PAZAPA-4460 file (N, C-alpha, C; in steps of 0.05 Angstrom, whole numbers, plus 32768, in hexadecimal, padded with zeros to 4 digits):
% residues 308
    n_x    n_y    n_z   ca_x   ca_y   ca_z    c_x    c_y    c_z   seq   type   mol
   82FD   7C18   876B   8302   7C27   8789   830A   7C19   879D     1      M     A
   8322   7C15   879F   8317   7C02   87BC   831B   7C16   87D8     2      E     A
   8319   7C0D   87F3   8314   7C28   8801   8324   7C12   881F     3      S     A
   8331   7C29   8832   833C   7C1E   884D   8322   7C21   885F     4      Q     A
   831D   7C0E   8868   8305   7C0B   8881   8314   7C18   88A5     5      E     A
   82FE   7C15   88AD   8305   7C13   88C2   82EB   7C0F   88D1     6      R     A
   82DA   7C16   88EC   82CA   7C07   88F8   82C7   7C26   890D     7      V     A
   82B7   7C30   8912   82B3   7C46   8926   82A4   7C32   8942     8      A     A
   82B0   7C33   895D   82AB   7C2F   8975   828F   7C23   8973     9      I     A
   827E   7C42   897A   8273   7C4F   8977   8250   7C3B   896C    10      S     A
   8257   7C30   8943   824B   7C2D   8940   824A   7C01   8946    11      D     A
   8260   7BFD   894F   8260   7BDD   895B   824C   7BE7   896F    12      I     A
   8257   7BF0   8989   8244   7BF5   8997   8223   7BE9   8992    13      V     A
   821B   7BFC   8982   81FC   7BFE   8970   81FA   7BE4   8965    14      R     A
   8209   7BDF   8952   820A   7BCC   8942   8201   7BA6   894F    15      D     A
   820C   7BB1   896F   8214   7B89   897D   820C   7B90   8994    16      L     A
   81F2   7BAE   899A   81E9   7BB3   89B1   81FC   7BA9   89CC    17      D     A
   821B   7BBD   89D1   8220   7BBD   89E5   8214   7BD9   89F4    18      L     A
   8227   7BD2   8A0C   821F   7BEB   8A1D   823F   7BED   8A23    19      N     A
   823A   7C0B   8A27   8255   7C1A   8A31   8254   7C28   8A47    20      V     A
   8265   7C18   8A5A   826B   7C1F   8A6C   8282   7C3F   8A6C    21      I     A
   828E   7C41   8A60   8299   7C5D   8A67   82A9   7C64   8A3E    22      Y     A
   8298   7C7C   8A34   82B1   7C88   8A22   82AD   7CA7   8A1F    23      Q     A
   82CF   7CB1   8A20   82CF   7CC6   8A10   82C2   7CD7   8A04    24      P     A
   82B9   7CF2   8A23   829E   7D02   8A03   82AB   7D11   89EC    25      E     A
   82A0   7D0C   89DC   82AE   7D2D   89C5   82BD   7D17   89AE    26      D     A
   82C4   7CF3   89AE   82D6   7CE7   89AE   82CD   7CD8   8994    27      K     A
   82D7   7CCB   8981   82CA   7CB5   8972   82F0   7CA2   8977    28      E     A
   82E8   7C8B   896E   82F4   7C77   8971   82F6   7C65   896F    29      F     A
   8302   7C5E   895A   8302   7C44   8935   8312   7C31   8938    30      F     A
   8315   7C1E   892D   831A   7BFB   8939   8323   7BFA   8912    31      V     A
   833C   7BF6   8917   833E   7BED   88F9   8342   7BD8   88ED    32      H     A
   8353   7BBB   890A   8351   7BA8   890A   833F   7B90   88FC    33      S     A
   8341   7B84   88E9   832B   7B6E   88F3   8327   7B5C   8915    34      Q     A
   833E   7B57   891C   834D   7B4A   8934   8344   7B56   8948    35      D     A
   833E   7B34   8960   8335   7B45   897B   8352   7B3D   8989    36      V     A
   834D   7B3F   899D   8368   7B41   89B3   8356   7B30   89D0    37      N     A
   8358   7B1B   89D9   835A   7B18   89EF   8368   7B1C   8A09    38      R     A
   835A   7B2E   8A15   837B   7B3F   8A23   837E   7B2F   8A46    39      T     A
   837F   7B0F   8A52   8388   7B03   8A63   83A3   7B0E   8A66    40      G     A
   83BA   7B05   8A4C   83D4   7B15   8A52   83DB   7B2E   8A58    41      L     A
   83D5   7B3C   8A5A   83D2   7B65   8A5A   83C3   7B5F   8A73    42      A     A
   83B2   7B50   8A86   83AA   7B58   8A9C   83C4   7B45   8AB3    43      L     A
   83C8   7B31   8AA1   83E1   7B20   8AB5   83F0   7B2E   8AB5    44      A     A
   83F6   7B4B   8AA3   8417   7B58   8AAD   8427   7B57   8A99    45      G     A
   841E   7B4E   8A7A   8432   7B46   8A68   842E   7B50   8A51    46      Y     A
   8431   7B65   8A52   8430   7B7D   8A37   8443   7B71   8A1A    47      F     A
   845A   7B5E   8A19   846B   7B5D   8A03   845A   7B49   89EA    48      E     A
   845A   7B5C   89D1   8444   7B55   89B3   8433   7B55   89C7    49      Y     A
   842B   7B6A   89D5   8406   7B6C   89CF   83F5   7B7D   89BF    50      F     A
   83DD   7B77   89AE   83DA   7B81   899A   83BE   7B96   89A9    51      S     A
   83CE   7BB0   89AB   83C2   7BBE   89B2   83AE   7BD2   89A1    52      F     A
   83AC   7BBC   8983   839E   7BD2   896E   837F   7BC9   896B    53      D     A
   8386   7BB4   8972   836A   7B98   8972   834F   7BAC   898E    54      R     A
   8338   7B9B   8987   8329   7B98   8998   832E   7B8B   89B4    55      I     A
   8332   7B93   89D1   833E   7B7E   89E3   8322   7B79   89F1    56      Q     A
   831D   7B65   8A01   830F   7B55   8A03   8315   7B45   8A1B    57      I     A
   8306   7B4C   8A35   82FA   7B3F   8A4C   82EC   7B24   8A53    58      I     A
   82EC   7B1A   8A57   82E7   7B03   8A58   82EE   7AF4   8A7E    59      G     A
   82D2   7ADD   8A8C   82D0   7ADC   8A98   82EA   7AD1   8AA6    60      K     A
   82FF   7AB4   8A9D   830D   7AB7   8AA5   8324   7AD2   8AAC    61      G     A
   8329   7AE4   8A9C   833E   7AE8   8A9C   8339   7B08   8AAC    62      E     A
   831E   7B08   8AB6   830D   7B24   8AC6   830F   7B0E   8AEA    63      Y     A
   830E   7AF5   8AEE   830B   7AEB   8B07   8324   7AF8   8B08    64      T     A
   833A   7AE0   8AFD   8359   7AE3   8AFE   8362   7AFB   8B01    65      Y     A
   835A   7B14   8AF6   8364   7B34   8AFE   835A   7B40   8B1F    66      F     A
   8341   7B2E   8B2A   833D   7B3B   8B43   8346   7B39   8B55    67      K     A
   8353   7B1B   8B4B   836B   7B11   8B5F   8385   7B1B   8B61    68      N     A
   8382   7B30   8B5E   839D   7B47   8B54   8395   7B54   8B70    69      I     A
   83B0   7B58   8B7D   83AD   7B78   8B97   83AC   7B91   8B7C    70      D     A
   83AA   7B9B   8B93   8392   7BBC   8B87   83AD   7BCF   8B74    71      K     A
   83B5   7BC3   8B84   83DC   7BE0   8B7B   83DB   7BD2   8B5A    72      E     A
   83E4   7BB1   8B57   83EB   7BA8   8B3E   83E0   7BB1   8B35    73      R     A
   83BC   7BAE   8B35   83AE   7BB1   8B28   83A7   7BD7   8B16    74      R     A
   83AF   7BE5   8B28   83B5   7BFE   8B20   83C9   7C05   8B0C    75      R     A
   83E4   7BF5   8B09   83F3   7BF5   8B00   83EA   7BE7   8AE6    76      E     A
   83E3   7BC6   8AE7   83DB   7BC4   8AC6   83CD   7BCE   8ABD    77      I     A
   83B0   7BDE   8ACD   83A1   7BEA   8AB9   83AA   7C03   8AA9    78      L     A
   83BD   7C14   8AC3   83CD   7C29   8AB1   83DC   7C1E   8A96    79      D     A
   83E7   7C09   8A9E   83F8   7BFF   8A84   83E8   7BF3   8A68    80      R     A
   83D4   7BF0   8A74   83BD   7BE6   8A5D   83AD   7BF4   8A4E    81      L     A
   83A0   7C11   8A5F   8392   7C1D   8A55   83A4   7C33   8A3B    82      F     A
   83BB   7C31   8A54   83D4   7C46   8A3B   83E4   7C45   8A1C    83      S     A
   83D7   7C26   8A1A   83DD   7C24   89FF   83B9   7C2E   89F1    84      Y     A
   83BB   7C30   89CF   83A8   7C47   89C6   8394   7C28   89C3    85      D     A
   8393   7C21   89D1   8371   7C07   89C7   8360   7C18   89BC    86      I     A
   8355   7C07   89A6   8336   7C17   89A7   8317   7C1D   89B1    87      P     A
   8319   7BF3   89C9   830D   7BF6   89DE   8313   7BDD   89ED    88      A     A
   8300   7BDF   8A03   8301   7BC5   8A0B   82E4   7BBC   8A17    89      L     A
   82E1   7BA6   8A0B   82CC   7B99   8A19   82C8   7B86   8A2C    90      V     A
   82BD   7B84   8A47   82BE   7B70   8A4E   829F   7B69   8A4C    91      I     A
   82A1   7B4C   8A50   8291   7B37   8A42   827D   7B2B   8A5C    92      T     A
   825F   7B20   8A48   8257   7B09   8A65   8244   7B1D   8A6E    93      R     A
   8244   7B2A   8A78   8232   7B42   8A86   823B   7B50   8A9F    94      G     A
   8260   7B49   8AA6   826D   7B4B   8ABE   826B   7B5E   8AC5    95      L     A
   8269   7B6A   8AE4   8265   7B84   8AF5   8288   7B8C   8AF0    96      E     A
   8282   7BA5   8ADE   82AE   7BB0   8ADD   82AC   7BBF   8AF1    97      V     A
   82BD   7BB4   8AF2   82CA   7BBD   8B15   82DB   7BDB   8B15    98      D     A
   82CC   7BEB   8B2B   82D2   7C0A   8B27   82F3   7C1E   8B23    99      E     A
   8305   7C04   8B27   831C   7C14   8B1F   8324   7C07   8AFA   100      D     A
   8314   7BF9   8AF4   8318   7BF8   8ADA   8315   7C0E   8ACA   101      I     A
   82F9   7C1B   8ADC   82EA   7C33   8ACA   82FC   7C48   8AD4   102      I     A
   8306   7C50   8AE5   831A   7C5D   8AEE   8328   7C68   8ADA   103      E     A
   8342   7C46   8AD2   8358   7C48   8AC3   834C   7C5D   8AA1   104      A     A
   832C   7C45   8A9A   832B   7C4E   8A7E   831C   7C70   8A88   105      A     A
   831D   7C85   8AA0   8318   7C93   8A89   8338   7CA4   8A8C   106      K     A
   8346   7CA2   8AA1   8359   7CAB   8AAA   8368   7CAD   8A8B   107      R     A
   836B   7C91   8A82   8377   7C97   8A67   835C   7C96   8A40   108      H     A
   834A   7CA2   8A52   833A   7C9C   8A3E   8336   7C97   8A2B   109      E     A
   8339   7C76   8A2F   8327   7C56   8A21   8311   7C61   8A1F   110      R     A
   8305   7C4B   8A0C   82EF   7C3D   8A05   82E6   7C26   8A1D   111      V     A
   82D0   7C23   8A2D   82D2   7C0E   8A3B   82AE   7C03   8A2D   112      L     A
   82A8   7BEF   8A2B   8295   7BD9   8A2A   828D   7BC2   8A3E   113      I     A
   8278   7BBD   8A3D   826A   7BA1   8A3F   825D   7B94   8A38   114      S     A
   8260   7B83   8A30   8247   7B68   8A20   8233   7B5A   8A38   115      S     A
   8224   7B4C   8A30   8215   7B3F   8A38   821E   7B1F   8A2D   116      E     A
   8223   7B20   8A16   8226   7AFC   8A05   823E   7AFC   8A19   117      R     A
   8240   7AD9   8A17   825A   7ACD   8A21   8271   7AD9   8A09   118      N     A
   8286   7AC5   8A16   82A8   7AE2   8A0B   82A1   7AC8   89F4   119      T     A
   82A1   7AA6   89EA   82A5   7AA4   89DE   828F   7AB5   89BC   120      T     A
   8279   7AAE   89D7   8261   7AB3   89B9   8261   7AD1   89AB   121      R     A
   826B   7AE1   89BB   827F   7B01   89C0   8288   7B07   89A1   122      F     A
   82A6   7AF0   89AD   82BB   7AF5   8999   82B0   7AF1   897C   123      I     A
   82A9   7AD8   8979   829F   7AD2   895F   8286   7ADF   8954   124      N     A
   827B   7AF8   8964   8268   7B04   8956   8279   7B1D   894A   125      K     A
   8282   7B1D   895B   8298   7B3F   895C   82AC   7B32   8945   126      I     A
   82B4   7B1E   8940   82CA   7B16   8927   82B8   7B1E   8912   127      S     A
   829B   7B13   890E   8293   7B13   88FE   828D   7B2A   88F2   128      N     A
   827B   7B3A   8903   8287   7B5D   8906   8295   7B62   88F2   129      Y     A
   82A6   7B68   88F6   82C6   7B7A   88EF   82D6   7B68   88DB   130      L     A
   82CA   7B49   88DD   82D9   7B41   88BF   82C4   7B52   88AA   131      D     A
   82AE   7B4D   88A1   82A1   7B61   8896   82AA   7B74   8892   132      H     A
   829D   7B87   88A7   82AD   7BAA   88A6   82C4   7BB2   889A   133      R     A
   82D9   7B9E   88A2   82F3   7BAB   8898   82F9   7B9B   888B   134      L     A
   82F0   7B87   886E   82FC   7B73   8859   8305   7B86   884F   135      A     A
   8317   7B82   883C   8321   7B8D   882A   830C   7B97   880E   136      P     A
   82F9   7BA3   8808   82EB   7BBA   87F9   82EA   7BBF   87DC   137      R     A
   82E1   7BB9   87CB   82E2   7BCE   87AE   82C6   7BCD   87A8   138      V     A
   82BE   7BE0   8799   82B0   7BF3   8789   82B4   7BF6   876A   139      T     A
   82A4   7BDE   8758   82A6   7BDF   873C   8290   7BDF   872F   140      I     A
   8288   7BEE   871C   8275   7BF3   86FF   8264   7BE0   86F8   141      H     A
   8257   7BCD   86F7   8251   7BB9   86F6   8237   7BAC   8700   142      G     A
   822C   7B95   86F7   820F   7B89   8705   821D   7B6D   870D   143      V     A
   820F   7B6D   872F   820A   7B48   872E   81F2   7B3B   872A   144      L     A
   81F6   7B2B   872B   81E0   7B17   8728   81E0   7AFF   8739   145      V     A
   81C6   7AFF   873F   81C5   7AD4   874F   81BE   7AC8   8731   146      D     A
   81CF   7AB8   8727   81C2   7AAB   870C   81C9   7A86   871A   147      V     A
   81AC   7A79   871C   81B5   7A61   8730   81C6   7A5C   8747   148      Y     A
   81C6   7A69   8750   81D7   7A6B   8767   81EB   7A6D   8767   149      G     A
   8203   7A80   8746   820E   7A86   8747   8218   7A9D   8738   150      I     A
   822D   7AB0   874F   822B   7AD1   874E   823A   7AE1   8741   151      G     A
   821F   7AE5   8723   8238   7AE5   8710   823B   7B0B   870D   152      V     A
   8255   7B1D   8704   8259   7B2C   8703   825C   7B3C   86E9   153      L     A
   8246   7B4A   86E4   8245   7B53   86C7   8257   7B68   86BF   154      I     A
   8262   7B6D   86B7   827D   7B83   86B3   8276   7B87   868E   155      K     A
   827A   7BA2   8693   827A   7BA8   8668   827F   7BCA   8666   156      G     A
   827F   7BD6   864B   8282   7BF0   864C   826C   7BFA   8651   157      E     A
   825F   7C11   8659   8244   7C1D   865B   8239   7C1A   8641   158      S     A
   8222   7C21   8647   820C   7C16   8630   820E   7BFE   8620   159      S     A
   821C   7BE2   862E   821C   7BD1   8619   8205   7BC0   8623   160      I     A
   81F5   7BC9   8635   81E0   7BB6   8639   81D5   7BA7   8650   161      G     A
   81F1   7BAE   8669   81F1   7B9D   8682   81D9   7B9C   869E   162      K     A
   81D3   7BA8   868C   81BF   7BBA   86A3   819E   7BA5   8698   163      S     A
   81A0   7BAF   867D   817F   7BA7   8679   8184   7B7A   8679   164      E     A
   81A3   7B7B   8674   819F   7B5A   8672   81A7   7B49   868C   165      T     A
   81A2   7B57   8696   8196   7B58   86C0   8181   7B58   86C0   166      A     A
   8172   7B71   86B7   8157   7B6A   86B7   8144   7B59   86A3   167      L     A
   814F   7B47   8694   814A   7B32   868B   8152   7B1D   8699   168      E     A
   8165   7B1C   86B2   8169   7AFF   86B4   8154   7B06   86D4   169      L     A
   8140   7B1E   86D6   813D   7B1B   86F2   8124   7B13   86E7   170      I     A
   8122   7B1C   86CF   80F6   7B10   86BC   80FE   7AF0   86C3   171      Q     A
   8117   7AE8   86C4   8118   7AC3   86B2   8114   7ABD   86D6   172      R     A
   811C   7AC9   86E6   811E   7ABB   8709   812B   7ABF   8716   173      G     A
   813C   7ACD   870E   8162   7AD5   8716   815E   7AF1   8726   174      H     A
   8173   7AEC   8739   8174   7B03   8748   8182   7B19   874F   175      R     A
   8177   7B2C   874A   818E   7B3F   874B   819C   7B4B   8762   176      L     A
   81B7   7B48   876E   81BC   7B56   877E   81D0   7B77   8775   177      V     A
   81E1   7B73   8764   81D6   7B91   876B   81E8   7BA2   874C   178      A     A
   81DE   7BBC   874A   81DA   7BCA   8726   81EC   7BE6   8722   179      D     A
   81FD   7BE1   8717   820E   7BFE   8713   821E   7C07   8718   180      D     A
   8228   7BF4   8733   8240   7BF3   8752   8237   7BDA   8761   181      A     A
   824D   7BD0   875C   8248   7BBA   8765   8268   7BBC   8787   182      V     A
   825D   7BB9   8797   8265   7BC7   87AE   8280   7BA5   87B2   183      E     A
   8296   7B96   87B1   82A0   7B84   87AE   82B4   7B81   87D0   184      I     A
   82AA   7B71   87DA   82BC   7B6A   87FE   82C2   7B4D   87F1   185      I     A
   82E2   7B4E   880A   82F1   7B3D   87FD   82EB   7B30   881E   186      K     A
   82E5   7B0E   8824   82D9   7B03   883F   82F1   7AED   883B   187      L     A
   82F7   7AEE   8857   8307   7ACD   885E   8328   7AC4   883A   188      D     A
   832A   7AE6   8836   833F   7AE0   8828   833B   7AC7   880F   189      D     A
   832A   7ABE   8811   831C   7AB5   87ED   830F   7AB6   87E3   190      D     A
   82F4   7AC8   87F6   82D9   7ACA   87E8   82D7   7AE8   87E7   191      R     A
   82C2   7AEC   87D1   82BD   7B0A   87C1   82A1   7B0B   87BD   192      L     A
   8297   7B16   87D9   827A   7B2B   87CE   8273   7B37   87CD   193      V     A
   8267   7B31   87C8   8257   7B4F   87B0   8236   7B55   87B4   194      G     A
   8231   7B73   87B5   821B   7B80   87D0   8215   7B9E   87BE   195      Q     A
   8200   7BA7   87B6   81FD   7BBE   87B3   820A   7BD9   87CC   196      A     A
   820D   7BE2   87C5   8209   7C00   87D1   81E8   7BFF   87E2   197      P     A
   81ED   7C12   87F6   81D9   7C11   8809   81C0   7C1F   87F9   198      E     A
   81CD   7C3C   87E8   81AE   7C45   87D9   81B5   7C41   87C5   199      L     A
   81BA   7C2D   87BA   81B6   7C27   8798   81A5   7C04   87A1   200      L     A
   819D   7C00   87BE   819B   7BE0   87C6   8184   7BDF   87BD   201      R     A
   8183   7BC5   879E   8162   7BC0   8794   8155   7BD8   877F   202      H     A
   816B   7BE6   8776   8166   7BF3   875C   816F   7BFA   8741   203      Y     A
   8163   7BF0   872D   8170   7BF8   8717   8166   7C0D   86FF   204      M     A
   817E   7C11   86FC   8182   7C2B   86E0   817F   7C1B   86CA   205      E     A
   8167   7C1E   86B3   8161   7C1B   86A0   8152   7C36   8688   206      I     A
   8170   7C35   867E   8167   7C47   866C   814C   7C57   8655   207      R     A
   8141   7C5E   8653   8132   7C5F   864B   8120   7C57   8658   208      G     A
   811C   7C56   8675   8108   7C50   868A   8113   7C66   86A4   209      I     A
   8124   7C5D   86B1   8130   7C6C   86C1   813C   7C51   86D7   210      G     A
   812E   7C5F   86F5   8139   7C4F   870A   8121   7C41   870F   211      I     A
   8131   7C24   8713   8114   7C17   8716   810B   7C06   8733   212      I     A
   8102   7C05   873C   8101   7BE7   8756   80FB   7BC8   8751   213      D     A
   8115   7BBE   8754   8107   7BA9   874D   80F7   7BA3   876D   214      V     A
   8109   7BA5   8779   80FA   7B93   878B   80DA   7B9A   878B   215      R     A
   80CE   7BB2   878D   80B2   7BB7   878F   80A6   7BA0   8768   216      S     A
   80BB   7BAE   8756   80B1   7B9C   8747   809D   7B84   8742   217      L     A
   80B2   7B73   8749   80C8   7B5B   874E   80BF   7B49   875F   218      Y     A
   80B2   7B55   8768   80BB   7B4D   8790   80D5   7B43   87A5   219      G     A
   80D1   7B3B   87B7   80ED   7B2E   87BF   8101   7B25   87B9   220      V     A
   80ED   7B08   87A8   80FD   7AF0   87A2   8116   7AFF   8789   221      G     A
   810C   7B12   8781   811D   7B20   876B   812F   7B29   876D   222      A     A
   8136   7B36   8783   8157   7B3C   8796   8164   7B2B   87AA   223      V     A
   817B   7B33   87AE   8189   7B2A   87C5   819D   7B3C   87CB   224      K     A
   81A9   7B36   87E1   81B2   7B53   87EC   81D3   7B4A   87E8   225      N     A
   81E5   7B38   87EB   81F0   7B2C   87E6   81F8   7B0C   87D8   226      M     A
   8211   7B0C   87C8   8213   7AF7   87C0   823C   7AFA   87B7   227      K     A
   8244   7AE2   87C0   825B   7AD5   87BD   8262   7AE2   878A   228      E     A
   8279   7AE3   878B   827C   7AEA   8769   828D   7AD0   876B   229      I     A
   8279   7ABF   8759   8291   7AAF   874C   8287   7AB8   872E   230      S     A
   828E   7ABE   871D   8295   7AC3   86F8   828B   7ADE   86F5   231      L     A
   829C   7AE7   86E6   8299   7B01   86DC   8295   7AF1   86BA   232      V     A
   8289   7B08   86AE   8280   7B0E   8695   8282   7B2F   8689   233      L     A
   8291   7B2E   867D   8294   7B3C   866F   8284   7B4C   865B   234      H     A
   827C   7B56   864B   8271   7B5F   8633   827E   7B6E   8628   235      L     A
   8274   7B6C   860F   8282   7B74   85FD   827D   7B80   85E0   236      E     A
   8280   7B98   85D4   8271   7B95   85BA   8278   7B7A   85AB   237      N     A
   8270   7B71   8598   8274   7B53   8584   828E   7B61   8572   238      W     A
   82AC   7B5E   856E   82BE   7B6C   8565   82C7   7B48   8549   239      N     A
   82BC   7B60   8532   82C5   7B39   851B   82E5   7B39   851C   240      Q     A
   82F7   7B47   8520   8309   7B4D   8520   8320   7B3A   853E   241      E     A
   8305   7B31   8549   8317   7B24   8565   8309   7B0F   8563   242      K     A
   8326   7AF3   8566   8317   7ADB   857E   830B   7AD9   8596   243      Y     A
   82F7   7AD2   8595   82E1   7ABF   85AD   82EA   7AA5   85AB   244      Y     A
   82EC   7A9A   85C6   82F2   7A7D   85CB   82D8   7A6D   85C7   245      D     A
   82D6   7A5B   85B8   82C1   7A4D   85B2   82B7   7A33   85BD   246      R     A
   82D8   7A2A   85C6   82CB   7A10   85DD   82C9   7A17   85F4   247      L     A
   82D9   7A2C   85FF   82DA   7A2C   8621   82EF   7A22   862D   248      G     A
   8304   7A28   861B   831B   7A11   862B   833F   7A2F   862E   249      L     A
   8325   7A40   8627   8344   7A5E   8631   8339   7A65   8645   250      D     A
   8343   7A5D   865F   8338   7A63   8673   8344   7A8A   867A   251      K     A
   8336   7A9B   8684   8340   7ABD   867F   832C   7ABC   86A5   252      E     A
   8348   7AD3   86B4   833A   7AD6   86CD   8341   7AEF   86D7   253      Y     A
   8330   7B00   86DA   8332   7B18   86E8   8335   7B22   8707   254      E     A
   8342   7B2D   870A   834A   7B2E   872B   834C   7B3C   8739   255      K     A
   8331   7B40   8746   8324   7B52   8758   832D   7B50   8779   256      I     A
   8338   7B5F   8784   8342   7B5E   87A4   8362   7B4B   87AD   257      L     A
   836E   7B45   8790   837E   7B33   8791   8371   7B1A   8790   258      G     A
   835E   7B11   878A   834E   7AF4   8780   8349   7AF5   876B   259      K     A
   8351   7AE3   8757   8344   7ADA   873D   832F   7AC3   873D   260      E     A
   8317   7AD5   8725   82FD   7AC7   8728   82FF   7AC1   870B   261      V     A
   82F4   7AAA   86FF   82F4   7AA2   86EB   82E0   7ABA   86D2   262      E     A
   82F4   7ABE   86BA   82E3   7ADA   86A5   82D7   7ACF   8690   263      K     A
   82BD   7AD4   8684   82BF   7AD2   8674   82AE   7AE3   8661   264      L     A
   82BA   7AEB   8641   82B3   7AFD   8639   82A3   7B00   861C   265      V     A
   8295   7B05   8627   8272   7AFE   8612   826A   7B14   8602   266      V     A
   8276   7B12   85DE   8276   7B22   85D7   824E   7B31   85D1   267      P     A
   8244   7B46   85C4   822A   7B51   85C9   8223   7B56   85A9   268      V     A
   820F   7B4C   85A5   820B   7B5F   8587   81E3   7B61   8584   269      K     A
   81D4   7B64   8576   81B8   7B62   8579   81AE   7B46   856F   270      P     A
   81A2   7B3C   8582   8196   7B29   857B   81A4   7B0B   8588   271      G     A
   81B0   7B15   8598   81C9   7B01   85A5   81B7   7B04   85C5   272      R     A
   81A4   7AED   85D5   81A0   7AF5   85E7   81B6   7AF1   85FE   273      N     A
   81BA   7B05   860E   81D6   7B0F   8615   81C9   7AF7   8640   274      T     A
   81AD   7B02   8646   81A1   7AF7   8655   81A4   7AD8   8657   275      A     A
   819D   7ACC   8647   819E   7AB3   8638   81B9   7AA7   8641   276      M     A
   81D2   7AB5   8637   81E7   7AAC   862F   81FA   7AAA   8646   277      I     A
   81E5   7ABA   865B   81F2   7ABE   8681   81E8   7AA2   8684   278      V     A
   81D7   7A9B   8683   81C4   7A8F   8695   81D8   7A74   868C   279      E     A
   81E0   7A63   866E   81F0   7A54   8670   820D   7A54   8676   280      V     A
   8219   7A75   8672   822A   7A6C   8688   8230   7A6A   869C   281      A     A
   8219   7A77   86A8   8221   7A63   86CF   821C   7A4C   86D4   282      A     A
   8206   7A3E   86C1   81F7   7A28   86C4   8219   7A10   86BC   283      M     A
   821B   7A1D   86AE   823E   7A12   86A4   824E   7A1C   86B2   284      N     A
   825B   7A2F   86BF   8270   7A34   86DD   8264   7A1F   86F6   285      H     A
   824C   7A20   86F6   8242   7A0B   870F   824B   79E8   8707   286      R     A
   824B   79E9   86EE   8250   79CB   86E1   8270   79C8   86E9   287      Q     A
   8281   79DC   86E7   8299   79D5   86E8   8296   79D3   8710   288      K     A
   828E   79E6   8720   829C   79E3   8736   8290   79C7   873C   289      I     A
   8288   79C0   873F   827A   7999   8731   828C   7993   8727   290      M     A
   829A   7990   8718   82B5   7984   8711   82AD   7979   86EB   291      G     A
   8296   797D   86E4   828F   7983   86CA   829A   799B   86B2   292      Y     A
   82AC   798D   86AB   82AD   79A0   8697   82AF   799E   8671   293      D     A
   8295   79AE   8667   828D   79A2   864B   82A0   79A6   8637   294      A     A
   82B9   79BB   8641   82C0   79C4   8629   82D8   79B3   8627   295      A     A
   82E4   79A5   8643   82FA   798F   8647   82F4   7975   863C   296      V     A
   82D6   7968   8644   82C8   7953   8630   82CA   794C   861A   297      E     A
   82C7   7966   8608   82C2   7964   85F1   82D7   795E   85E6   298      F     A
   82F0   797D   85F1   8309   796B   85E6   830B   7956   85DF   299      T     A
   8306   7946   8602   8314   792C   85FF   8305   7912   85EE   300      K     A
   82F6   791E   85EE   82E9   7910   85D8   82EA   790F   85B7   301      K     A
   82F1   792B   85AF   8303   7933   859A   8318   7927   8593   302      L     A
   832C   7928   85A7   8341   790E   85A9   833C   78FF   85A5   303      A     A
   8322   78E6   85B3   8328   78C8   85AD   8320   78C2   858D   304      Q     A
   830A   78E0   857F   82FE   78D8   8566   830E   78DA   8558   305      T     A
   8322   78E7   8557   8341   78EC   8547   8350   78DC   854B   306      I     A
   8352   78CA   8562   8367   78BA   8557   8359   7898   854D   307      Q     A
   8341   789E   8556   833A   7880   8548   832C   788C   852B   308      K     A
***
């Protein structure tokens, strides 16, 4: 279930501890863009290619320049600026906001905000915040665990034993990120990060027992709020008719939010320790990241032996 995100300006004000100079009553404003815009060119009267859909930011440089413009020209530029459907205008460094800017915001019913942070730090802060809140995301059915530092997403049919496998991994000292529902966020265009929905965080459902609180039972070291997904393990009932890769040379991938993640299909049957297999899969994947692939090395040695 993929979602199209937007962020309320009131959320940004609360989460980043900003000061509202003016906001129209009974009206909520939203931002859809992860980018922000320094409003220097607009304050100089140049509105060609003006990115009005972004949060607009005025720093000390732009503000000082704008102070030197005559009153009539300032009004003309402000009316033009606020005529666009901008999500909000933020003035940084705790600068005192001039009255004509406040009046223009009121005339056009636009949100006007100030921040005590310096401009560069504020841009970094709000950019990171918007990147996270507006990143492409999808919620899928599965379990996400941190095994030896590798984020392993365990998928499979209902009742295949995903939660039970994760519980055994927790008892072995690994960490739970999400059970049942995994919210996956795509950051920086190439990183997939998983987390649990707020309501389900740190909880697991074990059939026959019910809901358990992993953090209360095993301590804070048994849970993690967020983890990058490096490997997908698909559990399925052992099928005698199906061929399962025995060397590990056949690479499979699962596409999540446009990014391919290495996928392993693990057959499950009574007597097979699935948690131990997940551990080995995570360690083996870690070795591959470090440049050593056991399957490739074995094949090389086998070929050399045959040649001899």
